[in-house]
C-alpha angles and dihedrals in degrees: 000000000000116000126186112205118191110213136183134160094285125109089231093065093046089050088052090051091050090049090053091051092049098044111023102029100029099164118175130175091297109033119198120230093253091059095068126088143108127305114196117196112204124193120181119206112207113231117261114239112227093207136063128211107217121171089281134038124338114282121204120217119246121250091250091053092049092050091049092050093047091051091049091050091050092049090049091051092050089049092051093050092045091050091051093048090048089052091051095051095042094052097036112027091173098047111173097194132100107246122211129173130201130189115193134173126234143052108343098225094048095043094050089054092045094050091046090054091050101047098033100217122191090235138008115215122199131171124235127228090207097239119174123240095266096048090045090054093053102034099032125227126249092201093050092049092049092048089058101039109035114092097218134055114299120205115201111198115202117205118240116266 
């Protein structure tokens, strides 16, 4: 089995990762052959806008500010991946899966679909923020977009209430 799990710094995505470990890759002390596979952790960095809209004309960020923001985004991505890997090894010290991590840049909903098309996983797993219908209509939903655009099964894991 090959599972693609989209993660970010939210508790919902880490809950989805934990759900995958508990239900799809449930390895105990003596894992069976059908419990092995590949787990791909995907983190999408949103693109940094080089301009700011104050109450007047458009202001472009300085090169130093852009470099600082890019470095902060890279550090945040590394922290997110490290936190996910730590969760995997704390909850499953004898993990019998191949672990891969990807960090891509762009719009999360579009990049999740694009990566899923490239690596052809058996399932794409995304967390849910638990938005209502009205908020989802205005804010959009990454999980809803993926459910309609990914060409493999999509598992949306809702956090407990």
